[in-house]
GUMIMI-394913 format. One line per 5 residues: number of its first residue (from 1); for each residue x, y, z of N, C-alpha, C, CB. Coordinates in steps of 0.05 Angstrom, whole numbers, plus 5000, padded with zeros to 4 digits. Glycine has a CB too. Example, Ala and Ser with C-alpha at 12.3 -4.5 7.8 and 13.67 -1.06 7.14 Angstrom:
1 = 5264,4886,5156,5246,4910,5156,5264,4934,5156,5226,4911,5181; 5257,4955,5142,5273,4979,5143,5258,5001,5157,5282,4988,5114
end
This chain:
1 = 8261,7903,5988,8240,7887,6000,8245,7881,6029,8235,7861,5984; 8271,7872,6034,8278,7866,6061,8278,7891,6079,8306,7854,6062; 8286,7914,6067,8285,7939,6082,8257,7947,6090,8298,7962,6066; 8238,7944,6072,8210,7950,6078,8199,7932,6100,8193,7947,6052; 8206,7907,6099,8197,7888,6120,8207,7897,6147,8206,7860,6114
6 = 8233,7905,6148,8245,7913,6174,8231,7939,6184,8275,7918,6171; 8225,7957,6165,8212,7982,6173,8184,7976,6185,8210,8001,6150; 8170,7958,6172,8143,7950,6182,8145,7937,6209,8129,7932,6162; 8165,7920,6212,8169,7907,6238,8175,7927,6260,8191,7887,6237; 8192,7947,6254,8198,7968,6274,8174,7984,6281,8221,7985,6264
11 = 8158,7990,6260,8133,8005,6264,8114,7990,6282,8120,8012,6238; 8111,7964,6277,8094,7947,6294,8104,7946,6322,8092,7920,6282; 8130,7944,6325,8142,7943,6352,8137,7968,6367,8172,7937,6350; 8139,7991,6353,8134,8017,6366,8104,8019,6375,8141,8040,6348; 8087,8009,6357,8058,8009,6364,8052,7992,6388,8042,8000,6340
16 = 8064,7968,6388,8060,7950,6411,8070,7962,6437,8073,7922,6406; 8094,7974,6435,8106,7986,6459,8088,8009,6469,8133,7997,6453; 8077,8025,6450,8059,8046,6458,8033,8035,6471,8051,8063,6434; 8022,8014,6460,7998,8001,6471,8004,7990,6499,7988,7979,6452; 8027,7977,6502,8034,7967,6529,8037,7989,6549,8060,7951,6527
21 = 8049,8011,6541,8053,8034,6559,8026,8046,6567,8070,8056,6546; 8007,8047,6547,7981,8058,6553,7965,8040,6572,7965,8061,6527; 7968,8013,6568,7955,7994,6586,7966,7996,6614,7958,7965,6576; 7993,7998,6617,8005,8001,6643,7996,8027,6657,8036,8001,6641; 7994,8049,6641,7985,8074,6653,7956,8072,6662,7988,8097,6632
26 = 7939,8058,6647,7912,8054,6655,7910,8038,6681,7896,8040,6633; 7926,8017,6683,7926,8001,6708,7935,8018,6731,7944,7976,6705; 7955,8034,6727,7965,8052,6749,7943,8071,6758,7990,8067,6740; 7929,8083,6738,7908,8102,6745,7885,8088,6760,7897,8115,6720; 7878,8064,6751,7856,8050,6765,7864,8042,6793,7848,8026,6748
31 = 7888,8030,6795,7897,8021,6822,7902,8045,6840,7922,8004,6819; 7911,8067,6829,7917,8090,6845,7892,8102,6858,7929,8112,6828; 7868,8097,6846,7844,8106,6858,7832,8088,6879,7824,8111,6836; 7843,8065,6882,7831,8046,6901,7832,8055,6930,7845,8019,6899; 7853,8067,6939,7853,8076,6967,7829,8094,6974,7879,8090,6974
36 = 7825,8114,6956,7802,8132,6961,7776,8118,6959,7803,8155,6941; 7773,8100,6940,7748,8085,6937,7743,8066,6960,7748,8069,6910; 7764,8054,6971,7761,8037,6993,7755,8052,7019,7786,8020,6997; 7766,8076,7022,7760,8093,7045,7730,8100,7045,7777,8118,7045; 7720,8107,7021,7692,8113,7018,7674,8089,7024,7686,8124,6991
41 = 7684,8065,7015,7668,8041,7018,7668,8030,7046,7679,8020,6999; 7687,8039,7063,7691,8027,7089,7667,8031,7108,7716,8039,7102; 7649,8049,7101,7625,8053,7118,7600,8040,7106,7620,8083,7122; 7603,8027,7084,7580,8014,7071,7574,7987,7085,7586,8008,7041; 7550,7977,7082,7542,7952,7096,7559,7929,7086,7512,7946,7091
46 = 7566,7911,7104,7581,7887,7097,7562,7868,7082,7592,7872,7123; 7572,7858,7059,7556,7840,7042,7562,7811,7048,7561,7847,7013; 7587,7803,7045,7596,7776,7050,7621,7777,7068,7602,7761,7024; 7623,7757,7085,7647,7755,7102,7651,7725,7109,7644,7772,7128; 7672,7714,7099,7677,7685,7103,7706,7678,7100,7660,7669,7084
51 = 7713,7654,7109,7739,7642,7105,7735,7614,7095,7756,7642,7132; 7755,7603,7080,7752,7576,7072,7752,7558,7096,7774,7568,7052; 7736,7537,7095,7732,7519,7118,7758,7506,7127,7711,7498,7112; 7775,7499,7109,7800,7484,7115,7824,7502,7121,7807,7465,7093; 7819,7527,7127,7841,7546,7131,7861,7536,7152,7831,7573,7139
56 = 7851,7528,7175,7869,7520,7196,7882,7493,7192,7855,7521,7223; 7868,7476,7177,7879,7449,7171,7901,7452,7149,7857,7430,7162; 7895,7468,7129,7914,7471,7106,7936,7490,7113,7899,7480,7082; 7930,7509,7131,7950,7529,7138,7949,7554,7122,7977,7517,7136; 7935,7553,7099,7934,7576,7081,7907,7575,7066,7958,7576,7061
61 = 7895,7598,7062,7870,7599,7048,7859,7627,7046,7849,7581,7062; 7836,7629,7032,7825,7655,7027,7806,7664,7049,7810,7655,7000; 7807,7690,7054,7788,7703,7072,7777,7727,7057,7802,7712,7099; 7750,7729,7056,7737,7750,7040,7720,7768,7057,7720,7738,7018; 7722,7794,7051,7704,7814,7062,7695,7832,7040,7717,7830,7086
66 = 7669,7836,7037,7658,7853,7016,7637,7872,7027,7646,7837,6992; 7633,7894,7013,7614,7914,7022,7597,7923,6998,7628,7939,7035; 7571,7925,7003,7552,7934,6983,7550,7964,6982,7524,7921,6988; 7556,7976,6959,7556,8005,6957,7528,8015,6947,7578,8014,6937; 7523,8040,6952,7497,8052,6944,7492,8051,6914,7495,8080,6954
71 = 7514,8053,6898,7511,8054,6869,7508,8027,6856,7534,8068,6857; 7506,8006,6872,7503,7979,6861,7529,7963,6858,7490,7980,6835; 7551,7977,6862,7577,7963,6861,7584,7950,6887,7600,7983,6853; 7604,7933,6886,7613,7919,6910,7643,7923,6913,7607,7888,6908; 7652,7932,6936,7680,7934,6943,7687,7909,6958,7687,7960,6959
76 = 7709,7896,6950,7716,7871,6963,7746,7867,6965,7704,7847,6948; 7754,7851,6984,7782,7843,6987,7782,7813,6992,7797,7858,7010; 7798,7798,6978,7804,7770,6984,7833,7769,6994,7800,7752,6959; 7836,7763,7019,7862,7760,7031,7871,7731,7029,7863,7769,7061; 7895,7725,7019,7906,7699,7020,7922,7698,7046,7924,7692,6994
81 = 7912,7684,7066,7923,7684,7093,7938,7658,7098,7901,7689,7114; 7963,7661,7106,7980,7639,7114,7981,7640,7145,8009,7640,7102; 7964,7624,7158,7963,7625,7187,7986,7610,7200,7936,7613,7197; 8001,7596,7185,8024,7581,7196,8049,7598,7197,8029,7556,7179; 8051,7618,7180,8077,7632,7179,8076,7661,7168,8096,7616,7163
86 = 8066,7664,7143,8071,7688,7128,8050,7710,7131,8073,7681,7099; 8029,7705,7146,8008,7725,7148,7993,7729,7122,8021,7752,7157; 7989,7754,7113,7976,7759,7088,7996,7756,7066,7962,7787,7088; 7993,7734,7051,8013,7728,7030,8005,7741,7003,8014,7698,7026; 7980,7745,6998,7971,7758,6973,7944,7771,6978,7970,7737,6950
91 = 7937,7788,6959,7912,7803,6961,7900,7806,6933,7917,7831,6974; 7874,7802,6932,7858,7809,6909,7837,7830,6918,7844,7784,6895; 7836,7853,6905,7817,7873,6914,7807,7889,6890,7829,7892,6935; 7783,7899,6892,7772,7915,6870,7745,7925,6878,7770,7898,6844; 7733,7942,6861,7706,7951,6863,7692,7944,6837,7704,7982,6869
96 = 7672,7926,6838,7660,7915,6814,7629,7918,6815,7668,7886,6810; 7616,7918,6792,7587,7916,6792,7578,7890,6806,7576,7916,6763; 7555,7891,6819,7546,7869,6836,7546,7843,6820,7519,7874,6847; 7535,7843,6795,7533,7819,6780,7560,7807,6773,7517,7824,6754; 7579,7824,6767,7606,7814,6761,7619,7803,6786,7624,7837,6750
101 = 7616,7817,6808,7627,7807,6833,7615,7780,6841,7622,7827,6856; 7589,7777,6839,7575,7752,6846,7586,7729,6829,7545,7755,6842; 7587,7733,6802,7594,7712,6784,7624,7705,6786,7587,7719,6756; 7641,7725,6786,7670,7721,6783,7685,7718,6809,7682,7743,6768; 7674,7727,6831,7688,7726,6857,7673,7708,6876,7691,7754,6868
106 = 7650,7718,6886,7637,7703,6908,7627,7675,6900,7613,7720,6918; 7612,7673,6879,7601,7647,6871,7623,7628,6862,7580,7651,6850; 7641,7639,6846,7663,7622,6836,7679,7610,6859,7681,7637,6817; 7686,7627,6879,7703,7617,6900,7688,7599,6919,7714,7641,6916; 7663,7605,6925,7648,7588,6944,7641,7561,6931,7623,7602,6953
111 = 7639,7560,6905,7635,7534,6892,7661,7517,6892,7626,7538,6863; 7683,7531,6892,7709,7516,6891,7718,7508,6919,7730,7534,6878; 7712,7526,6939,7721,7521,6966,7698,7522,6986,7743,7541,6975; 7693,7501,7002,7673,7504,7023,7682,7526,7042,7670,7477,7038; 7663,7542,7051,7671,7565,7068,7655,7564,7094,7666,7592,7053
116 = 7665,7579,7113,7650,7584,7138,7646,7614,7141,7666,7573,7163; 7622,7622,7149,7616,7650,7153,7631,7661,7177,7586,7655,7156; 7640,7686,7174,7653,7699,7196,7638,7725,7204,7682,7706,7189; 7638,7732,7229,7630,7758,7237,7651,7778,7227,7626,7760,7268; 7644,7802,7218,7664,7820,7208,7686,7826,7228,7651,7847,7200
121 = 7679,7828,7254,7699,7834,7274,7719,7810,7277,7686,7839,7301; 7709,7786,7272,7727,7762,7273,7744,7761,7248,7711,7737,7277; 7733,7769,7226,7749,7770,7201,7773,7788,7205,7732,7779,7177; 7768,7812,7216,7790,7831,7220,7810,7820,7241,7779,7858,7230; 7800,7808,7262,7818,7797,7283,7835,7775,7271,7802,7787,7306
126 = 7823,7758,7255,7838,7736,7243,7860,7746,7225,7819,7717,7227; 7853,7764,7207,7872,7775,7187,7894,7791,7201,7858,7792,7166; 7887,7809,7219,7907,7825,7232,7924,7809,7251,7893,7848,7247; 7913,7788,7263,7929,7771,7280,7950,7756,7264,7911,7752,7294; 7942,7747,7240,7961,7733,7223,7983,7752,7214,7947,7721,7198
131 = 7976,7777,7207,7996,7797,7199,8015,7802,7222,7983,7823,7190; 8005,7806,7246,8022,7811,7269,8041,7788,7276,8006,7819,7294; 8030,7763,7273,8046,7739,7278,8070,7739,7259,8029,7714,7275; 8065,7745,7233,8086,7745,7214,8106,7768,7219,8075,7747,7185; 8095,7791,7226,8113,7814,7231,8132,7808,7254,8097,7839,7238
136 = 8122,7793,7274,8139,7786,7297,8161,7767,7289,8122,7773,7319; 8158,7754,7265,8178,7736,7254,8196,7751,7234,8165,7712,7241; 8192,7777,7231,8207,7792,7211,8197,7790,7183,8236,7783,7212; 8171,7782,7180,8160,7777,7153,8137,7796,7148,8151,7748,7150; 8140,7816,7131,8119,7836,7126,8097,7824,7109,8131,7860,7112
141 = 8073,7836,7110,8051,7826,7093,8055,7835,7064,8024,7837,7103; 8039,7824,7046,8039,7832,7018,8037,7862,7015,8016,7818,7002; 8050,7873,6995,8052,7902,6992,8024,7915,6990,8068,7909,6967; 8004,7901,6979,7978,7912,6975,7961,7912,7001,7963,7897,6953; 7971,7900,7022,7956,7899,7047,7950,7927,7058,7971,7882,7067
146 = 7969,7945,7053,7966,7972,7064,7940,7985,7054,7989,7990,7055; 7933,7980,7029,7908,7990,7017,7885,7971,7024,7910,7993,6987; 7889,7946,7022,7868,7926,7027,7855,7928,7054,7878,7898,7023; 7871,7935,7074,7860,7935,7102,7841,7958,7106,7883,7938,7122; 7840,7977,7087,7821,7999,7090,7792,7989,7089,7825,8020,7067
151 = 7788,7966,7077,7761,7954,7075,7749,7950,7103,7762,7928,7059; 7766,7947,7123,7756,7941,7150,7741,7965,7162,7779,7933,7168; 7750,7989,7154,7737,8013,7165,7737,8014,7195,7709,8015,7155; 7714,8017,7208,7712,8019,7237,7705,7993,7250,7691,8040,7244; 7706,7971,7236,7701,7945,7248,7719,7941,7271,7704,7922,7227
156 = 7709,7933,7294,7725,7931,7319,7733,7902,7323,7709,7941,7343; 7759,7896,7318,7769,7869,7322,7766,7860,7351,7798,7867,7314; 7767,7878,7370,7766,7871,7398,7738,7861,7406,7773,7895,7416; 7718,7865,7389,7691,7855,7395,7689,7825,7389,7671,7870,7378; 7709,7813,7376,7709,7785,7370,7719,7769,7394,7725,7778,7345
161 = 7704,7750,7404,7712,7734,7427,7727,7708,7419,7688,7727,7444; 7727,7703,7393,7741,7679,7383,7771,7683,7386,7734,7673,7353; 7785,7661,7394,7814,7662,7397,7827,7647,7373,7823,7649,7424; 7847,7659,7362,7861,7647,7339,7890,7642,7347,7860,7666,7314; 7899,7618,7341,7927,7610,7346,7941,7606,7320,7928,7585,7364
166 = 7964,7619,7317,7979,7618,7292,8003,7600,7295,7987,7646,7283; 8014,7592,7272,8036,7573,7272,8025,7545,7272,8054,7577,7297; 8043,7525,7273,8036,7497,7272,8050,7482,7294,8042,7484,7244; 8035,7471,7313,8046,7457,7336,8065,7474,7351,8061,7431,7326; 8058,7499,7355,8073,7517,7371,8097,7531,7358,8083,7503,7394
171 = 8101,7526,7332,8123,7538,7318,8114,7547,7290,8147,7518,7315; 8127,7567,7279,8122,7575,7251,8128,7551,7232,8137,7600,7243; 8112,7548,7212,8117,7528,7191,8116,7542,7164,8096,7504,7193; 8138,7544,7151,8139,7556,7125,8137,7534,7104,8165,7573,7121; 8117,7536,7087,8113,7518,7065,8116,7534,7039,8085,7502,7066
176 = 8136,7529,7023,8140,7545,6999,8118,7539,6979,8167,7539,6987; 8109,7560,6965,8088,7557,6945,8100,7557,6917,8068,7579,6948; 8083,7553,6897,8092,7551,6869,8103,7577,6858,8069,7542,6852; 8097,7600,6871,8108,7625,6862,8129,7637,6880,8085,7645,6859; 8138,7621,6899,8159,7629,6917,8186,7622,6905,8156,7617,6946
181 = 8201,7642,6894,8226,7636,6882,8248,7632,6903,8234,7658,6863; 8272,7625,6894,8294,7620,6913,8299,7644,6931,8319,7612,6898; 8298,7668,6920,8304,7691,6936,8284,7695,6958,8304,7716,6918; 8258,7690,6952,8237,7693,6972,8241,7672,6994,8209,7689,6960; 8247,7647,6986,8251,7626,7006,8274,7631,7024,8254,7599,6992
186 = 8296,7641,7012,8320,7647,7028,8314,7670,7048,8343,7656,7010; 8298,7690,7039,8291,7712,7057,8275,7702,7081,8275,7733,7041; 8255,7685,7075,8237,7675,7096,8253,7658,7116,8214,7659,7085; 8269,7640,7106,8285,7622,7123,8305,7638,7140,8299,7600,7107; 8317,7658,7128,8336,7675,7143,8322,7690,7166,8350,7695,7124
191 = 8298,7700,7160,8282,7714,7181,8275,7695,7203,8257,7727,7169; 8266,7671,7196,8258,7651,7216,8283,7643,7233,8246,7627,7203; 8305,7640,7220,8330,7633,7234,8337,7655,7254,8353,7629,7214; 8335,7680,7245,8342,7703,7262,8323,7706,7286,8343,7728,7246; 8298,7701,7282,8278,7707,7302,8271,7683,7319,8253,7717,7289
196 = 8275,7659,7309,8267,7635,7324,8290,7616,7331,8247,7619,7307; 8313,7620,7320,8335,7602,7325,8332,7577,7308,8336,7594,7354; 8353,7560,7306,8353,7537,7289,8332,7516,7294,8380,7524,7290; 8323,7515,7319,8303,7494,7326,8275,7506,7331,8312,7479,7350; 8271,7531,7324,8247,7545,7331,8226,7546,7309,8252,7572,7340
201 = 8231,7533,7287,8212,7533,7264,8215,7508,7248,8217,7559,7247; 8195,7504,7230,8196,7482,7211,8192,7493,7183,8174,7460,7218; 8200,7478,7163,8195,7486,7136,8193,7462,7117,8217,7505,7126; 8178,7466,7096,8175,7446,7075,8179,7461,7048,8147,7432,7075; 8196,7451,7032,8203,7465,7007,8192,7449,6983,8234,7467,7004
206 = 8184,7464,6963,8175,7452,6938,8146,7457,6933,8180,7422,6939; 8138,7466,6909,8110,7473,6903,8091,7449,6906,8108,7483,6875; 8101,7425,6903,8083,7402,6905,8073,7398,6934,8097,7377,6896; 8086,7411,6953,8078,7407,6981,8057,7427,6990,8103,7410,6998; 8049,7446,6973,8030,7466,6981,8002,7456,6976,8035,7493,6967
end
Protein backbone atom coordinates (compact mmCIF):
# COMPACT_ATOMS: atom_id res chain seq x y z
CA UNK A 1 0.00 0.00 0.00
CA UNK A 2 2.80 2.38 0.95
CA UNK A 3 4.65 1.53 -2.26
CA UNK A 4 1.59 2.35 -4.38
CA UNK A 5 1.18 5.70 -2.62
CA UNK A 6 4.81 6.59 -3.30
CA UNK A 7 4.44 5.61 -6.95
CA UNK A 8 1.36 7.80 -7.31
CA UNK A 9 3.16 10.68 -5.63
CA UNK A 10 6.12 10.33 -8.00
CA UNK A 11 3.76 10.20 -10.97
CA UNK A 12 2.00 13.37 -9.79
CA UNK A 13 5.35 15.09 -9.26
CA UNK A 14 6.42 14.19 -12.80
CA UNK A 15 3.13 15.52 -14.16
CA UNK A 16 3.47 18.76 -12.21
CA UNK A 17 7.06 19.18 -13.38
CA UNK A 18 5.98 18.63 -16.98
CA UNK A 19 3.14 21.16 -16.61
CA UNK A 20 5.50 23.73 -15.09
CA UNK A 21 8.00 23.18 -17.92
CA UNK A 22 5.23 23.63 -20.51
CA UNK A 23 4.05 26.85 -18.82
CA UNK A 24 7.61 28.21 -18.74
CA UNK A 25 8.07 27.35 -22.42
CA UNK A 26 4.80 29.12 -23.26
CA UNK A 27 5.89 32.24 -21.39
CA UNK A 28 9.24 32.19 -23.21
CA UNK A 29 7.52 31.87 -26.59
CA UNK A 30 5.12 34.70 -25.81
CA UNK A 31 7.77 37.04 -24.42
CA UNK A 32 10.14 36.12 -27.22
CA UNK A 33 7.68 37.54 -29.73
CA UNK A 34 7.31 40.90 -28.02
CA UNK A 35 10.28 42.63 -29.69
CA UNK A 36 8.85 41.97 -33.15
CA UNK A 37 5.33 42.90 -32.06
CA UNK A 38 6.56 46.11 -30.46
CA UNK A 39 8.56 47.05 -33.54
CA UNK A 40 5.41 46.63 -35.61
CA UNK A 41 3.37 48.59 -33.07
CA UNK A 42 5.85 51.47 -32.92
CA UNK A 43 4.23 53.23 -35.89
CA UNK A 44 0.65 52.88 -34.61
CA UNK A 45 -1.21 55.91 -33.20
CA UNK A 46 -0.53 56.76 -29.56
CA UNK A 47 -3.56 55.92 -27.44
CA UNK A 48 -2.64 56.99 -23.89
CA UNK A 49 0.41 58.76 -22.52
CA UNK A 50 0.66 59.84 -18.90
CA UNK A 51 2.66 59.83 -15.67
CA UNK A 52 1.40 59.68 -12.13
CA UNK A 53 0.91 63.19 -10.78
CA UNK A 54 3.11 62.72 -7.71
CA UNK A 55 6.10 61.30 -9.62
CA UNK A 56 8.48 64.11 -8.75
CA UNK A 57 7.24 64.44 -5.16
CA UNK A 58 7.41 60.72 -4.45
CA UNK A 59 10.53 60.16 -6.51
CA UNK A 60 9.14 57.02 -8.11
CA UNK A 61 6.02 56.20 -10.09
CA UNK A 62 4.48 54.82 -13.25
CA UNK A 63 4.75 56.29 -16.72
CA UNK A 64 2.57 54.76 -19.45
CA UNK A 65 2.64 54.86 -23.21
CA UNK A 66 0.19 52.81 -25.28
CA UNK A 67 -0.58 52.48 -28.99
CA UNK A 68 -3.83 51.46 -30.69
CA UNK A 69 -3.27 48.73 -33.29
CA UNK A 70 -5.33 48.17 -36.44
CA UNK A 71 -6.53 44.76 -35.23
CA UNK A 72 -8.13 46.21 -32.10
CA UNK A 73 -5.31 45.29 -29.75
CA UNK A 74 -3.27 47.73 -27.68
CA UNK A 75 0.50 47.62 -27.25
CA UNK A 76 1.57 49.26 -24.02
CA UNK A 77 4.45 49.77 -21.64
CA UNK A 78 4.24 50.86 -18.03
CA UNK A 79 7.65 52.08 -16.89
CA UNK A 80 8.29 52.23 -13.14
CA UNK A 81 10.55 55.28 -13.12
CA UNK A 82 12.75 56.24 -10.19
CA UNK A 83 13.62 59.87 -10.95
CA UNK A 84 15.71 60.17 -7.80
CA UNK A 85 18.24 57.45 -8.56
CA UNK A 86 17.55 54.19 -10.37
CA UNK A 87 16.01 55.26 -13.66
CA UNK A 88 13.69 52.57 -15.03
CA UNK A 89 13.34 50.21 -12.09
CA UNK A 90 10.69 47.89 -13.54
CA UNK A 91 8.63 47.37 -16.67
CA UNK A 92 5.20 45.96 -17.47
CA UNK A 93 4.56 45.47 -21.18
CA UNK A 94 2.25 43.48 -23.39
CA UNK A 95 -0.13 43.49 -26.33
CA UNK A 96 -3.75 43.00 -25.22
CA UNK A 97 -7.27 43.30 -26.58
CA UNK A 98 -8.55 46.85 -26.09
CA UNK A 99 -11.21 45.85 -23.54
CA UNK A 100 -8.69 43.92 -21.43
CA UNK A 101 -6.18 46.77 -21.60
CA UNK A 102 -8.81 49.34 -20.63
CA UNK A 103 -10.10 47.36 -17.66
CA UNK A 104 -6.89 45.86 -16.30
CA UNK A 105 -4.28 48.49 -17.10
CA UNK A 106 -5.47 51.99 -17.99
CA UNK A 107 -8.65 52.29 -15.92
CA UNK A 108 -7.32 50.34 -12.95
CA UNK A 109 -4.17 52.44 -12.72
CA UNK A 110 -5.81 55.81 -13.30
CA UNK A 111 -8.38 55.05 -10.61
CA UNK A 112 -5.61 54.20 -8.18
CA UNK A 113 -3.21 57.02 -9.07
CA UNK A 114 -4.05 60.56 -10.20
CA UNK A 115 -2.19 61.13 -13.46
CA UNK A 116 -1.04 63.97 -15.66
CA UNK A 117 -1.15 63.69 -19.44
CA UNK A 118 2.15 63.81 -21.27
CA UNK A 119 3.03 64.58 -24.84
CA UNK A 120 4.64 61.44 -26.32
CA UNK A 121 7.88 63.30 -26.95
CA UNK A 122 7.99 64.37 -23.29
CA UNK A 123 7.26 60.85 -22.15
CA UNK A 124 10.27 59.61 -24.07
CA UNK A 125 12.45 62.47 -22.84
CA UNK A 126 11.43 61.84 -19.23
CA UNK A 127 12.07 58.09 -19.37
CA UNK A 128 15.30 58.25 -21.33
CA UNK A 129 16.58 61.07 -19.16
CA UNK A 130 15.99 58.98 -16.05
CA UNK A 131 17.77 56.02 -17.64
CA UNK A 132 20.77 58.16 -18.60
CA UNK A 133 20.92 59.73 -15.12
CA UNK A 134 21.09 56.25 -13.59
CA UNK A 135 23.63 55.02 -16.14
CA UNK A 136 25.88 57.93 -15.24
CA UNK A 137 25.76 56.59 -11.67
CA UNK A 138 26.71 53.09 -12.80
CA UNK A 139 23.14 51.78 -12.48
CA UNK A 140 21.63 50.04 -15.53
CA UNK A 141 17.88 50.01 -16.23
CA UNK A 142 15.65 46.98 -15.75
CA UNK A 143 16.56 44.14 -18.12
CA UNK A 144 13.25 44.45 -20.00
CA UNK A 145 13.89 48.09 -20.87
CA UNK A 146 15.77 47.02 -24.01
CA UNK A 147 12.51 45.68 -25.46
CA UNK A 148 10.15 48.14 -23.77
CA UNK A 149 11.81 51.19 -25.33
CA UNK A 150 10.81 49.94 -28.79
CA UNK A 151 7.34 51.33 -28.04
CA UNK A 152 8.76 54.84 -28.60
CA UNK A 153 9.39 54.18 -32.29
CA UNK A 154 10.18 57.45 -34.08
CA UNK A 155 8.90 59.74 -31.30
CA UNK A 156 11.42 62.61 -31.10
CA UNK A 157 12.42 63.37 -27.52
CA UNK A 158 14.18 66.55 -28.69
CA UNK A 159 10.80 68.01 -29.64
CA UNK A 160 9.90 68.24 -25.95
CA UNK A 161 10.69 71.66 -24.46
CA UNK A 162 10.02 70.54 -20.87
CA UNK A 163 13.11 70.28 -18.69
CA UNK A 164 13.44 67.40 -16.22
CA UNK A 165 15.79 67.42 -13.26
CA UNK A 166 16.72 64.12 -11.66
CA UNK A 167 17.96 63.32 -8.20
CA UNK A 168 16.83 64.99 -4.97
CA UNK A 169 18.23 68.35 -3.87
CA UNK A 170 21.09 68.04 -6.30
CA UNK A 171 22.14 64.52 -5.34
CA UNK A 172 20.99 60.97 -6.04
CA UNK A 173 18.67 59.58 -3.38
CA UNK A 174 18.38 55.81 -3.18
CA UNK A 175 15.29 54.60 -1.33
CA UNK A 176 15.19 50.82 -1.01
CA UNK A 177 11.94 49.17 -1.98
CA UNK A 178 10.15 46.10 -0.64
CA UNK A 179 11.70 43.86 -3.33
CA UNK A 180 15.24 45.22 -3.07
CA UNK A 181 17.24 42.50 -1.35
CA UNK A 182 20.54 43.00 0.45
CA UNK A 183 22.56 42.21 -2.67
CA UNK A 184 20.69 44.83 -4.72
CA UNK A 185 21.10 47.47 -2.02
CA UNK A 186 24.81 46.76 -1.67
CA UNK A 187 25.25 47.01 -5.45
CA UNK A 188 23.47 50.37 -5.62
CA UNK A 189 25.31 51.86 -2.65
CA UNK A 190 28.65 50.67 -3.99
CA UNK A 191 27.93 52.27 -7.37
CA UNK A 192 26.90 55.53 -5.72
CA UNK A 193 30.02 55.49 -3.57
CA UNK A 194 32.23 54.90 -6.61
CA UNK A 195 30.59 57.56 -8.80
CA UNK A 196 29.61 60.23 -6.27
CA UNK A 197 31.96 59.85 -3.33
CA UNK A 198 30.92 59.46 0.32
CA UNK A 199 29.13 62.80 0.50
CA UNK A 200 27.66 62.85 -2.99
CA UNK A 201 24.45 60.91 -2.41
CA UNK A 202 21.74 60.11 0.13
CA UNK A 203 19.93 56.87 0.91
CA UNK A 204 17.04 55.55 2.96
CA UNK A 205 16.85 51.85 3.74
CA UNK A 206 13.81 49.75 4.56
CA UNK A 207 10.60 48.90 2.67
CA UNK A 208 8.51 51.03 5.03
CA UNK A 209 10.23 54.12 3.67
CA UNK A 210 9.08 53.67 0.07
